[in-house]
Biopython code that builds the backbone (N, CA, C, O; Angstrom):
import numpy as np
from Bio.PDB.StructureBuilder import StructureBuilder

atoms = [
    (1, "UNK", "N", (3.706, -4.800, 16.898)),
    (1, "UNK", "CA", (3.959, -4.075, 18.117)),
    (1, "UNK", "C", (2.936, -4.503, 19.165)),
    (1, "UNK", "O", (1.731, -4.385, 18.944)),
    (2, "UNK", "N", (3.404, -4.988, 20.276)),
    (2, "UNK", "CA", (2.519, -5.457, 21.347)),
    (2, "UNK", "C", (1.768, -4.279, 21.952)),
    (2, "UNK", "O", (2.309, -3.180, 22.082)),
    (3, "UNK", "N", (0.515, -4.525, 22.320)),
    (3, "UNK", "CA", (-0.280, -3.494, 22.947)),
    (3, "UNK", "C", (-0.818, -2.451, 21.988)),
    (3, "UNK", "O", (-1.331, -1.423, 22.430)),
    (4, "UNK", "N", (-0.718, -2.681, 20.714)),
    (4, "UNK", "CA", (-1.166, -1.737, 19.697)),
    (4, "UNK", "C", (-2.684, -1.598, 19.694)),
    (4, "UNK", "O", (-3.202, -0.503, 19.475)),
    (5, "UNK", "N", (-3.386, -2.663, 19.926)),
    (5, "UNK", "CA", (-4.843, -2.682, 19.820)),
    (5, "UNK", "C", (-5.518, -2.615, 21.179)),
    (5, "UNK", "O", (-4.957, -3.011, 22.201)),
    (6, "UNK", "N", (-6.747, -2.098, 21.158)),
    (6, "UNK", "CA", (-7.673, -2.232, 22.278)),
    (6, "UNK", "C", (-8.738, -3.208, 21.802)),
    (6, "UNK", "O", (-9.178, -3.136, 20.655)),
    (7, "UNK", "N", (-9.153, -4.120, 22.673)),
    (7, "UNK", "CA", (-10.095, -5.176, 22.291)),
    (7, "UNK", "C", (-11.399, -5.026, 23.077)),
    (7, "UNK", "O", (-11.403, -4.655, 24.251)),
    (8, "UNK", "N", (-12.518, -5.331, 22.383)),
    (8, "UNK", "CA", (-13.837, -5.225, 22.998)),
    (8, "UNK", "C", (-14.684, -6.426, 22.607)),
    (8, "UNK", "O", (-14.710, -6.828, 21.444)),
    (9, "UNK", "N", (-15.372, -6.991, 23.585)),
    (9, "UNK", "CA", (-16.351, -8.047, 23.325)),
    (9, "UNK", "C", (-17.703, -7.381, 23.153)),
    (9, "UNK", "O", (-18.061, -6.490, 23.923)),
    (10, "UNK", "N", (-18.456, -7.807, 22.148)),
    (10, "UNK", "CA", (-19.816, -7.327, 21.935)),
    (10, "UNK", "C", (-20.761, -8.417, 22.407)),
    (10, "UNK", "O", (-20.726, -9.547, 21.920)),
    (11, "UNK", "N", (-21.610, -8.056, 23.370)),
    (11, "UNK", "CA", (-22.482, -9.026, 24.013)),
    (11, "UNK", "C", (-23.930, -8.547, 23.893)),
    (11, "UNK", "O", (-24.253, -7.408, 24.230)),
    (12, "UNK", "N", (-24.779, -9.430, 23.413)),
    (12, "UNK", "CA", (-26.192, -9.094, 23.298)),
    (12, "UNK", "C", (-27.026, -10.355, 23.359)),
    (12, "UNK", "O", (-26.537, -11.445, 23.063)),
    (13, "UNK", "N", (-28.275, -10.211, 23.739)),
    (13, "UNK", "CA", (-29.168, -11.366, 23.771)),
    (13, "UNK", "C", (-28.663, -12.457, 24.681)),
    (13, "UNK", "O", (-28.506, -12.248, 25.884)),
    (14, "UNK", "N", (-28.405, -13.627, 24.111)),
    (14, "UNK", "CA", (-27.956, -14.788, 24.887)),
    (14, "UNK", "C", (-26.435, -14.889, 24.972)),
    (14, "UNK", "O", (-25.916, -15.842, 25.552)),
    (15, "UNK", "N", (-25.714, -13.926, 24.405)),
    (15, "UNK", "CA", (-24.255, -13.951, 24.433)),
    (15, "UNK", "C", (-23.744, -13.720, 25.850)),
    (15, "UNK", "O", (-24.424, -13.132, 26.691)),
    (16, "UNK", "N", (-22.529, -14.198, 26.089)),
    (16, "UNK", "CA", (-21.877, -13.994, 27.379)),
    (16, "UNK", "C", (-20.465, -13.481, 27.128)),
    (16, "UNK", "O", (-19.977, -13.505, 25.998)),
    (17, "UNK", "N", (-19.826, -13.023, 28.177)),
    (17, "UNK", "CA", (-18.447, -12.580, 28.049)),
    (17, "UNK", "C", (-17.542, -13.741, 27.626)),
    (17, "UNK", "O", (-16.558, -13.538, 26.914)),
    (18, "UNK", "N", (-17.874, -14.944, 28.062)),
    (18, "UNK", "CA", (-17.094, -16.121, 27.692)),
    (18, "UNK", "C", (-17.390, -16.576, 26.260)),
    (18, "UNK", "O", (-16.583, -17.280, 25.652)),
    (19, "UNK", "N", (-18.533, -16.180, 25.726)),
    (19, "UNK", "CA", (-18.944, -16.568, 24.373)),
    (19, "UNK", "C", (-19.687, -15.382, 23.730)),
    (19, "UNK", "O", (-20.902, -15.433, 23.542)),
    (20, "UNK", "N", (-18.934, -14.305, 23.393)),
    (20, "UNK", "CA", (-19.569, -13.093, 22.892)),
    (20, "UNK", "C", (-20.065, -13.229, 21.459)),
    (20, "UNK", "O", (-19.709, -14.165, 20.743)),
    (21, "UNK", "N", (-20.894, -12.275, 21.062)),
    (21, "UNK", "CA", (-21.347, -12.206, 19.670)),
    (21, "UNK", "C", (-20.135, -12.093, 18.748)),
    (21, "UNK", "O", (-20.009, -12.849, 17.784)),
    (22, "UNK", "N", (-19.255, -11.157, 19.045)),
    (22, "UNK", "CA", (-18.008, -11.009, 18.309)),
    (22, "UNK", "C", (-17.036, -10.199, 19.144)),
    (22, "UNK", "O", (-17.378, -9.698, 20.215)),
    (23, "UNK", "N", (-15.824, -10.080, 18.637)),
    (23, "UNK", "CA", (-14.800, -9.262, 19.269)),
    (23, "UNK", "C", (-14.324, -8.249, 18.234)),
    (23, "UNK", "O", (-14.115, -8.570, 17.065)),
    (24, "UNK", "N", (-14.162, -7.021, 18.703)),
    (24, "UNK", "CA", (-13.672, -5.936, 17.846)),
    (24, "UNK", "C", (-12.349, -5.448, 18.423)),
    (24, "UNK", "O", (-12.197, -5.295, 19.635)),
    (25, "UNK", "N", (-11.391, -5.207, 17.520)),
    (25, "UNK", "CA", (-10.148, -4.580, 17.959)),
    (25, "UNK", "C", (-10.077, -3.207, 17.313)),
    (25, "UNK", "O", (-10.524, -3.005, 16.184)),
    (26, "UNK", "N", (-9.504, -2.271, 18.058)),
    (26, "UNK", "CA", (-9.459, -0.876, 17.624)),
    (26, "UNK", "C", (-8.017, -0.394, 17.677)),
    (26, "UNK", "O", (-7.304, -0.610, 18.657)),
    (27, "UNK", "N", (-7.609, 0.263, 16.597)),
    (27, "UNK", "CA", (-6.294, 0.903, 16.513)),
    (27, "UNK", "C", (-6.545, 2.294, 15.947)),
    (27, "UNK", "O", (-6.729, 2.454, 14.740)),
    (28, "UNK", "N", (-6.553, 3.299, 16.816)),
    (28, "UNK", "CA", (-6.886, 4.651, 16.371)),
    (28, "UNK", "C", (-8.333, 4.699, 15.922)),
    (28, "UNK", "O", (-9.242, 4.407, 16.699)),
    (29, "UNK", "N", (-8.550, 5.070, 14.660)),
    (29, "UNK", "CA", (-9.900, 5.131, 14.098)),
    (29, "UNK", "C", (-10.288, 3.860, 13.360)),
    (29, "UNK", "O", (-11.401, 3.765, 12.843)),
    (30, "UNK", "N", (-9.402, 2.893, 13.302)),
    (30, "UNK", "CA", (-9.658, 1.662, 12.553)),
    (30, "UNK", "C", (-10.239, 0.602, 13.485)),
    (30, "UNK", "O", (-9.647, 0.257, 14.508)),
    (31, "UNK", "N", (-11.414, 0.094, 13.104)),
    (31, "UNK", "CA", (-12.069, -0.981, 13.848)),
    (31, "UNK", "C", (-12.091, -2.230, 12.974)),
    (31, "UNK", "O", (-12.415, -2.165, 11.789)),
    (32, "UNK", "N", (-11.743, -3.367, 13.572)),
    (32, "UNK", "CA", (-11.788, -4.651, 12.873)),
    (32, "UNK", "C", (-12.469, -5.668, 13.772)),
    (32, "UNK", "O", (-12.308, -5.638, 14.992)),
    (33, "UNK", "N", (-13.233, -6.571, 13.160)),
    (33, "UNK", "CA", (-13.809, -7.672, 13.924)),
    (33, "UNK", "C", (-13.264, -8.981, 13.372)),
    (33, "UNK", "O", (-12.834, -9.068, 12.222)),
    (34, "UNK", "N", (-13.295, -10.007, 14.238)),
    (34, "UNK", "CA", (-12.805, -11.321, 13.826)),
    (34, "UNK", "C", (-13.968, -12.071, 13.202)),
    (34, "UNK", "O", (-14.912, -12.457, 13.890)),
    (35, "UNK", "N", (-13.893, -12.273, 11.905)),
    (35, "UNK", "CA", (-15.001, -12.786, 11.104)),
    (35, "UNK", "C", (-15.023, -14.319, 11.071)),
    (35, "UNK", "O", (-14.039, -14.965, 11.431)),
    (36, "UNK", "N", (-16.146, -14.893, 10.640)),
    (36, "UNK", "CA", (-16.218, -16.349, 10.456)),
    (36, "UNK", "C", (-15.226, -16.874, 9.404)),
    (36, "UNK", "O", (-14.984, -18.078, 9.328)),
    (37, "UNK", "N", (-14.654, -15.970, 8.597)),
    (37, "UNK", "CA", (-13.595, -16.367, 7.656)),
    (37, "UNK", "C", (-12.270, -16.547, 8.380)),
    (37, "UNK", "O", (-11.255, -16.887, 7.773)),
    (38, "UNK", "N", (-12.297, -16.309, 9.711)),
    (38, "UNK", "CA", (-11.140, -16.445, 10.601)),
    (38, "UNK", "C", (-10.039, -15.444, 10.277)),
    (38, "UNK", "O", (-8.847, -15.741, 10.356)),
    (39, "UNK", "N", (-10.489, -14.238, 9.906)),
    (39, "UNK", "CA", (-9.589, -13.121, 9.630)),
    (39, "UNK", "C", (-10.131, -11.872, 10.310)),
    (39, "UNK", "O", (-11.339, -11.727, 10.498)),
    (40, "UNK", "N", (-9.238, -10.986, 10.671)),
    (40, "UNK", "CA", (-9.637, -9.672, 11.156)),
    (40, "UNK", "C", (-9.894, -8.805, 9.934)),
    (40, "UNK", "O", (-9.062, -8.739, 9.029)),
    (41, "UNK", "N", (-11.048, -8.137, 9.905)),
    (41, "UNK", "CA", (-11.322, -7.222, 8.798)),
    (41, "UNK", "C", (-12.145, -6.041, 9.277)),
    (41, "UNK", "O", (-12.805, -6.094, 10.315)),
    (42, "UNK", "N", (-12.087, -4.976, 8.495)),
    (42, "UNK", "CA", (-12.737, -3.716, 8.862)),
    (42, "UNK", "C", (-14.204, -3.928, 9.190)),
    (42, "UNK", "O", (-14.883, -4.763, 8.593)),
    (43, "UNK", "N", (-14.674, -3.149, 10.160)),
    (43, "UNK", "CA", (-16.066, -3.220, 10.570)),
    (43, "UNK", "C", (-16.521, -1.840, 11.019)),
    (43, "UNK", "O", (-15.702, -0.972, 11.321)),
    (44, "UNK", "N", (-17.799, -1.650, 11.059)),
    (44, "UNK", "CA", (-18.415, -0.431, 11.588)),
    (44, "UNK", "C", (-19.296, -0.778, 12.793)),
    (44, "UNK", "O", (-20.110, 0.042, 13.219)),
    (45, "UNK", "N", (-19.140, -1.974, 13.337)),
    (45, "UNK", "CA", (-20.032, -2.445, 14.399)),
    (45, "UNK", "C", (-20.101, -1.506, 15.597)),
    (45, "UNK", "O", (-21.195, -1.162, 16.043)),
    (46, "UNK", "N", (-18.978, -1.094, 16.115)),
    (46, "UNK", "CA", (-19.001, -0.261, 17.320)),
    (46, "UNK", "C", (-19.590, 1.112, 17.004)),
    (46, "UNK", "O", (-20.326, 1.669, 17.819)),
    (47, "UNK", "N", (-19.279, 1.654, 15.852)),
    (47, "UNK", "CA", (-19.872, 2.939, 15.463)),
    (47, "UNK", "C", (-21.386, 2.799, 15.332)),
    (47, "UNK", "O", (-22.134, 3.666, 15.783)),
    (48, "UNK", "N", (-21.837, 1.707, 14.713)),
    (48, "UNK", "CA", (-23.282, 1.501, 14.561)),
    (48, "UNK", "C", (-23.954, 1.341, 15.925)),
    (48, "UNK", "O", (-25.055, 1.849, 16.136)),
    (49, "UNK", "N", (-23.306, 0.647, 16.838)),
    (49, "UNK", "CA", (-23.875, 0.486, 18.182)),
    (49, "UNK", "C", (-24.033, 1.854, 18.836)),
    (49, "UNK", "O", (-25.067, 2.140, 19.439)),
    (50, "UNK", "N", (-23.017, 2.692, 18.720)),
    (50, "UNK", "CA", (-23.101, 4.037, 19.303)),
    (50, "UNK", "C", (-24.177, 4.867, 18.623)),
    (50, "UNK", "O", (-24.949, 5.548, 19.299)),
    (51, "UNK", "N", (-24.242, 4.822, 17.303)),
    (51, "UNK", "CA", (-25.203, 5.647, 16.563)),
    (51, "UNK", "C", (-26.632, 5.164, 16.759)),
    (51, "UNK", "O", (-27.540, 5.962, 16.995)),
    (52, "UNK", "N", (-26.825, 3.861, 16.661)),
    (52, "UNK", "CA", (-28.177, 3.295, 16.661)),
    (52, "UNK", "C", (-28.643, 2.851, 18.035)),
    (52, "UNK", "O", (-29.788, 2.431, 18.199)),
    (53, "UNK", "N", (-27.762, 2.942, 19.024)),
    (53, "UNK", "CA", (-28.100, 2.492, 20.373)),
    (53, "UNK", "C", (-28.559, 1.035, 20.357)),
    (53, "UNK", "O", (-29.515, 0.657, 21.034)),
    (54, "UNK", "N", (-27.860, 0.240, 19.575)),
    (54, "UNK", "CA", (-28.191, -1.185, 19.448)),
    (54, "UNK", "C", (-28.098, -1.865, 20.815)),
    (54, "UNK", "O", (-27.419, -1.381, 21.720)),
    (55, "UNK", "N", (-28.776, -2.969, 20.939)),
    (55, "UNK", "CA", (-28.838, -3.691, 22.210)),
    (55, "UNK", "C", (-27.631, -4.605, 22.415)),
    (55, "UNK", "O", (-27.783, -5.806, 22.635)),
    (56, "UNK", "N", (-26.465, -4.039, 22.342)),
    (56, "UNK", "CA", (-25.233, -4.768, 22.620)),
    (56, "UNK", "C", (-24.485, -4.046, 23.719)),
    (56, "UNK", "O", (-24.434, -2.817, 23.758)),
    (57, "UNK", "N", (-23.912, -4.823, 24.600)),
    (57, "UNK", "CA", (-23.022, -4.271, 25.610)),
    (57, "UNK", "C", (-21.614, -4.386, 25.064)),
    (57, "UNK", "O", (-21.245, -5.428, 24.522)),
    (58, "UNK", "N", (-20.829, -3.345, 25.195)),
    (58, "UNK", "CA", (-19.446, -3.336, 24.740)),
    (58, "UNK", "C", (-18.563, -3.407, 25.982)),
    (58, "UNK", "O", (-18.610, -2.526, 26.840)),
    (59, "UNK", "N", (-17.747, -4.477, 26.070)),
    (59, "UNK", "CA", (-16.924, -4.713, 27.252)),
    (59, "UNK", "C", (-15.467, -4.797, 26.828)),
    (59, "UNK", "O", (-15.114, -5.613, 25.977)),
    (60, "UNK", "N", (-14.618, -3.958, 27.417)),
    (60, "UNK", "CA", (-13.189, -4.011, 27.112)),
    (60, "UNK", "C", (-12.614, -5.324, 27.636)),
    (60, "UNK", "O", (-12.896, -5.734, 28.762)),
    (61, "UNK", "N", (-11.801, -5.980, 26.798)),
    (61, "UNK", "CA", (-11.190, -7.259, 27.165)),
    (61, "UNK", "C", (-9.691, -7.207, 26.874)),
    (61, "UNK", "O", (-9.202, -6.263, 26.253)),
    (62, "UNK", "N", (-8.987, -8.205, 27.317)),
    (62, "UNK", "CA", (-7.540, -8.282, 27.100)),
    (62, "UNK", "C", (-7.232, -8.923, 25.748)),
    (62, "UNK", "O", (-8.104, -9.506, 25.104)),
    (63, "UNK", "N", (-5.987, -8.803, 25.341)),
    (63, "UNK", "CA", (-5.540, -9.457, 24.111)),
    (63, "UNK", "C", (-5.673, -10.978, 24.245)),
    (63, "UNK", "O", (-6.002, -11.660, 23.274)),
    (64, "UNK", "N", (-5.421, -11.503, 25.435)),
    (64, "UNK", "CA", (-5.555, -12.944, 25.666)),
    (64, "UNK", "C", (-7.010, -13.379, 25.475)),
    (64, "UNK", "O", (-7.275, -14.432, 24.895)),
    (65, "UNK", "N", (-7.948, -12.567, 25.962)),
    (65, "UNK", "CA", (-9.364, -12.875, 25.764)),
    (65, "UNK", "C", (-9.712, -12.854, 24.276)),
    (65, "UNK", "O", (-10.485, -13.689, 23.807)),
    (66, "UNK", "N", (-9.147, -11.909, 23.540)),
    (66, "UNK", "CA", (-9.397, -11.834, 22.100)),
    (66, "UNK", "C", (-8.860, -13.074, 21.396)),
    (66, "UNK", "O", (-9.508, -13.600, 20.491)),
    (67, "UNK", "N", (-7.692, -13.544, 21.796)),
    (67, "UNK", "CA", (-7.124, -14.763, 21.201)),
    (67, "UNK", "C", (-7.991, -15.977, 21.526)),
    (67, "UNK", "O", (-8.145, -16.878, 20.701)),
    (68, "UNK", "N", (-8.548, -15.995, 22.719)),
    (68, "UNK", "CA", (-9.464, -17.081, 23.084)),
    (68, "UNK", "C", (-10.696, -17.042, 22.183)),
    (68, "UNK", "O", (-11.193, -18.088, 21.767)),
    (69, "UNK", "N", (-11.192, -15.834, 21.877)),
    (69, "UNK", "CA", (-12.341, -15.715, 20.990)),
    (69, "UNK", "C", (-12.007, -16.223, 19.585)),
    (69, "UNK", "O", (-12.867, -16.807, 18.926)),
    (70, "UNK", "N", (-10.787, -16.013, 19.120)),
    (70, "UNK", "CA", (-10.400, -16.538, 17.807)),
    (70, "UNK", "C", (-10.623, -18.050, 17.768)),
    (70, "UNK", "O", (-11.079, -18.582, 16.755)),
    (71, "UNK", "N", (-10.310, -18.735, 18.847)),
    (71, "UNK", "CA", (-10.535, -20.180, 18.919)),
    (71, "UNK", "C", (-12.025, -20.508, 18.950)),
    (71, "UNK", "O", (-12.470, -21.474, 18.329)),
    (72, "UNK", "N", (-12.791, -19.695, 19.678)),
    (72, "UNK", "CA", (-14.247, -19.892, 19.722)),
    (72, "UNK", "C", (-14.825, -19.722, 18.326)),
    (72, "UNK", "O", (-15.652, -20.527, 17.897)),
    (73, "UNK", "N", (-14.402, -18.684, 17.610)),
    (73, "UNK", "CA", (-14.915, -18.432, 16.264)),
    (73, "UNK", "C", (-14.516, -19.560, 15.312)),
    (73, "UNK", "O", (-15.309, -19.954, 14.457)),
    (74, "UNK", "N", (-13.309, -20.076, 15.448)),
    (74, "UNK", "CA", (-12.873, -21.201, 14.612)),
    (74, "UNK", "C", (-13.761, -22.424, 14.873)),
    (74, "UNK", "O", (-14.138, -23.131, 13.938)),
    (75, "UNK", "N", (-14.091, -22.670, 16.143)),
    (75, "UNK", "CA", (-14.970, -23.789, 16.487)),
    (75, "UNK", "C", (-16.367, -23.572, 15.902)),
    (75, "UNK", "O", (-16.952, -24.498, 15.341)),
    (76, "UNK", "N", (-16.898, -22.368, 16.026)),
    (76, "UNK", "CA", (-18.212, -22.058, 15.453)),
    (76, "UNK", "C", (-18.217, -22.299, 13.941)),
    (76, "UNK", "O", (-19.147, -22.899, 13.402)),
    (77, "UNK", "N", (-17.179, -21.830, 13.275)),
    (77, "UNK", "CA", (-17.082, -21.978, 11.820)),
    (77, "UNK", "C", (-17.030, -23.450, 11.443)),
    (77, "UNK", "O", (-17.686, -23.867, 10.489)),
    (78, "UNK", "N", (-16.268, -24.232, 12.172)),
    (78, "UNK", "CA", (-16.170, -25.667, 11.892)),
    (78, "UNK", "C", (-17.521, -26.351, 12.111)),
    (78, "UNK", "O", (-17.920, -27.202, 11.315)),
    (79, "UNK", "N", (-18.219, -25.988, 13.174)),
    (79, "UNK", "CA", (-19.539, -26.577, 13.440)),
    (79, "UNK", "C", (-20.519, -26.260, 12.315)),
    (79, "UNK", "O", (-21.315, -27.115, 11.927)),
    (80, "UNK", "N", (-20.469, -25.051, 11.797)),
    (80, "UNK", "CA", (-21.349, -24.673, 10.691)),
    (80, "UNK", "C", (-20.995, -25.457, 9.435)),
    (80, "UNK", "O", (-21.881, -25.938, 8.728)),
    (81, "UNK", "N", (-19.716, -25.583, 9.161)),
    (81, "UNK", "CA", (-19.280, -26.357, 7.984)),
    (81, "UNK", "C", (-19.729, -27.809, 8.077)),
    (81, "UNK", "O", (-20.201, -28.384, 7.095)),
    (82, "UNK", "N", (-19.583, -28.397, 9.253)),
    (82, "UNK", "CA", (-19.998, -29.788, 9.442)),
    (82, "UNK", "C", (-21.508, -29.918, 9.289)),
    (82, "UNK", "O", (-21.997, -30.850, 8.651)),
    (83, "UNK", "N", (-22.240, -28.982, 9.876)),
    (83, "UNK", "CA", (-23.700, -29.012, 9.784)),
    (83, "UNK", "C", (-24.174, -28.865, 8.342)),
    (83, "UNK", "O", (-25.109, -29.541, 7.913)),
    (84, "UNK", "N", (-23.516, -27.967, 7.595)),
    (84, "UNK", "CA", (-23.932, -27.687, 6.229)),
    (84, "UNK", "C", (-23.274, -28.607, 5.194)),
    (84, "UNK", "O", (-23.513, -28.473, 3.994)),
    (85, "UNK", "N", (-22.446, -29.538, 5.671)),
    (85, "UNK", "CA", (-21.834, -30.511, 4.768)),
    (85, "UNK", "C", (-20.708, -29.944, 3.910)),
    (85, "UNK", "O", (-20.423, -30.472, 2.835)),
    (86, "UNK", "N", (-20.072, -28.884, 4.372)),
    (86, "UNK", "CA", (-19.035, -28.302, 3.537)),
    (86, "UNK", "C", (-17.820, -28.018, 4.268)),
    (86, "UNK", "O", (-16.854, -27.522, 3.689)),
]
sb = StructureBuilder()
sb.init_structure("model")
sb.init_model(0)
sb.init_chain("A")
sb.init_seg("    ")
for serial, (resi, resn, name, xyz) in enumerate(atoms, 1):
    if name == "N":
        sb.init_residue(resn, " ", resi, " ")
    sb.init_atom(name, np.array(xyz, "f"), 0.0, 1.0, " ", f" {name:<3s}", serial, name[0])
structure = sb.get_structure()
């Protein structure tokens, strides 16, 4: 179902909106982040940021921005694999 999720970029330190730390999608009470395994899976990141007042900015983004991040994460994962020889 289109429009089911709300998407958020988590930005901290040297991260930017164009290259965030990670992206979280929310559906009701369920939060998932796009992992280096290139899958969406459950996370507590946004709850921890709220509870611990972590130094991350949470910015609402579009579904298109989230899809762009999936490509960024795939590139990051490939770079790590190449660097680590695997």
